[in-house]
C-alpha positions as a Markdown table, in Angstrom:
| # | Residue | x | y | z |
|---|---|---|---|---|
| 1 | Unk | 158.2 | 137.2 | 132.2 |
| 2 | Unk | 158.4 | 138.1 | 128.5 |
| 3 | Unk | 161.8 | 139.2 | 127.1 |
| 4 | Unk | 162.1 | 142.8 | 126.3 |
| 5 | Unk | 163.8 | 143.4 | 123.0 |
| 6 | Unk | 166.4 | 146.2 | 123.1 |
| 7 | Unk | 169.2 | 147.3 | 120.7 |
| 8 | Unk | 172.7 | 147.4 | 122.2 |
| 9 | Unk | 172.4 | 151.2 | 122.1 |
| 10 | Unk | 169.0 | 151.1 | 123.9 |
| 11 | Unk | 170.3 | 148.8 | 126.6 |
| 12 | Unk | 173.2 | 151.2 | 127.2 |
| 13 | Unk | 170.8 | 154.1 | 127.6 |
| 14 | Unk | 168.7 | 152.3 | 130.2 |
| 15 | Unk | 171.9 | 151.3 | 132.1 |
| 16 | Unk | 173.0 | 154.9 | 132.1 |
| 17 | Unk | 169.6 | 156.0 | 133.4 |
| 18 | Unk | 169.7 | 153.3 | 136.1 |
| 19 | Unk | 173.2 | 154.4 | 137.2 |
| 20 | Unk | 172.1 | 158.0 | 137.4 |
| 21 | Unk | 169.1 | 157.2 | 139.5 |
| 22 | Unk | 171.0 | 154.9 | 141.9 |
| 23 | Unk | 174.1 | 157.2 | 142.3 |
| 24 | Unk | 172.7 | 160.7 | 142.1 |
| 25 | Unk | 168.9 | 160.9 | 142.3 |
| 26 | Unk | 168.6 | 158.6 | 145.3 |
| 27 | Unk | 171.1 | 160.7 | 147.2 |
| 28 | Unk | 169.3 | 164.0 | 146.3 |
| 29 | Unk | 166.0 | 162.5 | 147.5 |
| 30 | Unk | 167.5 | 161.2 | 150.7 |
| 31 | Unk | 168.9 | 164.6 | 151.4 |
| 32 | Unk | 165.6 | 166.3 | 150.6 |
| 33 | Unk | 163.8 | 164.0 | 153.0 |
| 34 | Unk | 166.3 | 164.7 | 155.8 |
| 35 | Unk | 166.0 | 168.5 | 155.2 |
| 36 | Unk | 162.2 | 168.3 | 155.3 |
| 37 | Unk | 162.3 | 166.2 | 158.5 |
| 38 | Unk | 164.5 | 168.9 | 160.2 |
| 39 | Unk | 161.6 | 171.4 | 159.8 |
| 40 | Unk | 159.6 | 169.5 | 162.4 |
| 41 | Unk | 155.9 | 168.4 | 162.2 |
| 42 | Unk | 155.7 | 165.9 | 159.2 |
| 43 | Unk | 151.8 | 165.9 | 159.2 |
| 44 | Unk | 151.6 | 169.3 | 157.4 |
| 45 | Unk | 155.0 | 169.4 | 155.8 |
| 46 | Unk | 154.6 | 169.8 | 152.0 |
| 47 | Unk | 158.4 | 169.6 | 151.4 |
| 48 | Unk | 158.4 | 166.2 | 153.1 |
| 49 | Unk | 155.4 | 165.0 | 151.1 |
| 50 | Unk | 157.0 | 166.1 | 147.9 |
| 51 | Unk | 160.3 | 164.4 | 148.8 |
| 52 | Unk | 158.6 | 161.1 | 149.7 |
| 53 | Unk | 156.6 | 161.3 | 146.4 |
| 54 | Unk | 159.8 | 161.8 | 144.5 |
| 55 | Unk | 161.4 | 158.9 | 146.4 |
| 56 | Unk | 158.6 | 156.6 | 145.4 |
| 57 | Unk | 159.0 | 157.7 | 141.7 |
| 58 | Unk | 162.8 | 157.1 | 141.8 |
| 59 | Unk | 162.5 | 153.7 | 143.5 |
| 60 | Unk | 159.7 | 152.7 | 141.1 |
| 61 | Unk | 161.7 | 153.7 | 138.1 |
| 62 | Unk | 164.8 | 151.8 | 139.4 |
| 63 | Unk | 162.7 | 148.7 | 139.9 |
| 64 | Unk | 161.2 | 149.1 | 136.4 |
| 65 | Unk | 164.6 | 149.5 | 134.7 |
| 66 | Unk | 166.2 | 146.6 | 136.6 |
| 67 | Unk | 163.2 | 144.4 | 135.5 |
| 68 | Unk | 163.6 | 145.4 | 131.9 |
| 69 | Unk | 167.3 | 145.0 | 131.9 |
| 70 | Unk | 167.1 | 141.6 | 133.6 |
| 71 | Unk | 164.7 | 140.3 | 131.0 |
| 72 | Unk | 166.2 | 142.1 | 128.0 |
| 73 | Unk | 167.1 | 140.4 | 124.8 |
| 74 | Unk | 169.9 | 142.6 | 123.6 |
| 75 | Unk | 170.2 | 142.7 | 119.8 |
| 76 | Unk | 173.2 | 144.2 | 118.0 |
| 77 | Unk | 171.9 | 145.2 | 114.6 |
| 78 | Unk | 175.4 | 145.0 | 113.0 |
| 79 | Unk | 175.4 | 141.2 | 113.7 |
| 80 | Unk | 172.0 | 140.4 | 112.1 |
| 81 | Unk | 171.7 | 138.3 | 109.0 |
| 82 | Unk | 168.1 | 138.3 | 108.0 |
| 83 | Unk | 168.5 | 137.9 | 104.3 |
| 84 | Unk | 167.4 | 141.5 | 103.6 |
| 85 | Unk | 164.2 | 141.2 | 105.5 |
| 86 | Unk | 163.0 | 143.9 | 108.0 |
| 87 | Unk | 163.6 | 142.6 | 111.5 |
| 88 | Unk | 164.0 | 144.2 | 114.9 |
| 89 | Unk | 167.0 | 146.5 | 114.9 |
| 90 | Unk | 167.1 | 147.0 | 111.1 |
| 91 | Unk | 167.3 | 150.4 | 109.5 |
| 92 | Unk | 164.8 | 150.7 | 106.7 |
| 93 | Unk | 165.0 | 153.3 | 103.9 |
| 94 | Unk | 161.5 | 154.1 | 102.6 |
| 95 | Unk | 159.9 | 156.2 | 99.9 |
| 96 | Unk | 156.4 | 157.6 | 100.4 |
| 97 | Unk | 154.6 | 156.7 | 97.1 |
| 98 | Unk | 152.2 | 159.6 | 97.4 |
| 99 | Unk | 154.7 | 162.5 | 97.6 |
| 100 | Unk | 158.1 | 160.8 | 96.8 |
| 101 | Unk | 159.5 | 161.8 | 100.2 |
| 102 | Unk | 162.3 | 159.5 | 101.5 |
| 103 | Unk | 162.9 | 158.7 | 105.1 |
| 104 | Unk | 164.9 | 156.1 | 107.1 |
| 105 | Unk | 163.7 | 154.5 | 110.3 |
| 106 | Unk | 165.4 | 152.1 | 112.7 |
| 107 | Unk | 163.0 | 149.6 | 114.4 |
| 108 | Unk | 163.8 | 149.6 | 118.1 |
| 109 | Unk | 162.3 | 148.7 | 121.5 |
| 110 | Unk | 159.5 | 150.7 | 123.1 |
| 111 | Unk | 161.9 | 152.3 | 125.6 |
| 112 | Unk | 164.3 | 153.6 | 123.0 |
| 113 | Unk | 161.9 | 154.9 | 120.4 |
| 114 | Unk | 162.5 | 158.5 | 119.5 |
| 115 | Unk | 160.9 | 159.9 | 116.3 |
| 116 | Unk | 163.3 | 162.8 | 116.3 |
| 117 | Unk | 166.2 | 160.3 | 115.9 |
| 118 | Unk | 164.2 | 158.3 | 113.3 |
| 119 | Unk | 163.8 | 155.4 | 115.8 |
| 120 | Unk | 160.4 | 153.8 | 115.8 |
| 121 | Unk | 159.0 | 151.3 | 118.3 |
| 122 | Unk | 158.6 | 147.8 | 117.1 |
| 123 | Unk | 154.9 | 148.1 | 118.2 |
| 124 | Unk | 154.2 | 151.2 | 116.0 |
| 125 | Unk | 152.0 | 150.8 | 113.0 |
| 126 | Unk | 154.8 | 151.5 | 110.6 |
| 127 | Unk | 157.1 | 148.9 | 112.2 |
| 128 | Unk | 154.4 | 146.3 | 112.3 |
| 129 | Unk | 153.7 | 146.9 | 108.6 |
| 130 | Unk | 157.5 | 146.6 | 107.7 |
| 131 | Unk | 158.5 | 143.5 | 109.8 |
| 132 | Unk | 159.2 | 140.6 | 107.5 |
| 133 | Unk | 159.2 | 142.6 | 104.3 |
| 134 | Unk | 162.2 | 143.2 | 101.9 |
| 135 | Unk | 163.6 | 145.8 | 99.6 |
| 136 | Unk | 161.2 | 146.7 | 96.7 |
| 137 | Unk | 158.1 | 145.6 | 98.7 |
| 138 | Unk | 155.3 | 148.1 | 99.0 |
| 139 | Unk | 153.6 | 148.3 | 102.4 |
| 140 | Unk | 150.5 | 150.1 | 103.5 |
| 141 | Unk | 150.5 | 151.8 | 106.8 |
| 142 | Unk | 147.5 | 152.9 | 108.7 |
| 143 | Unk | 148.5 | 156.5 | 109.7 |
| 144 | Unk | 146.3 | 158.9 | 111.6 |
| 145 | Unk | 145.7 | 160.8 | 108.4 |
| 146 | Unk | 144.6 | 157.6 | 106.6 |
| 147 | Unk | 146.4 | 154.8 | 104.8 |
| 148 | Unk | 149.8 | 155.6 | 103.3 |
| 149 | Unk | 151.9 | 153.5 | 101.0 |
| 150 | Unk | 155.7 | 153.2 | 101.2 |
| 151 | Unk | 158.2 | 151.3 | 99.0 |
| 152 | Unk | 161.1 | 149.8 | 100.9 |
| 153 | Unk | 164.2 | 151.0 | 99.1 |
| 154 | Unk | 166.8 | 149.3 | 101.3 |
| 155 | Unk | 167.1 | 147.3 | 104.5 |
| 156 | Unk | 170.4 | 147.8 | 106.5 |
| 157 | Unk | 171.7 | 146.2 | 109.6 |
| 158 | Unk | 173.9 | 148.9 | 111.2 |
C-alpha cells in the first residue's frame, strides 16, 4: 500500500472525523435501525433501508479513514529543510505575471485540500508545476482558462 502524505494538521482533521464517526454517528445509525425495526415488516420499510444505507456509508468511511491514517506519512511543515525548494507542506507566495495578483498556497494532501483556505492538493496542476522550484522561478500552469505564468516570490515552511 502506498503511503498517503498528510500535513500534521490534515492528520488531526482525519482523526477528528474518525472519532466523530465512531463515537457519535455509529450510535445514531444503530438507534435509527432499532427504531425502524420496531415498526415491523422490514421488506417495505423505507426508514430501515435508509438507516442501513447510512450505516454502510459510515462504516465505509471509517474503514477508509483508518486505512489512510495507518498508511499516512505525516509531515510537519515547520520541520522541513528543503533549501528553499517547493515541497509537500510548503507555503508558496506567488504573483500572477499577467495581472500582478498575489496569492499564497500551501501544498497539502488530497484529503485536506480546501481552496477557500488556500490549501491545494499535491496532485493539482498548480502544485505539480511548483514542486521542486524555488523563489524567483517562473512556472507555467495549465489552468482551465489556458496557460498562466506565476513567479514564485517566497517559499515558507510554516
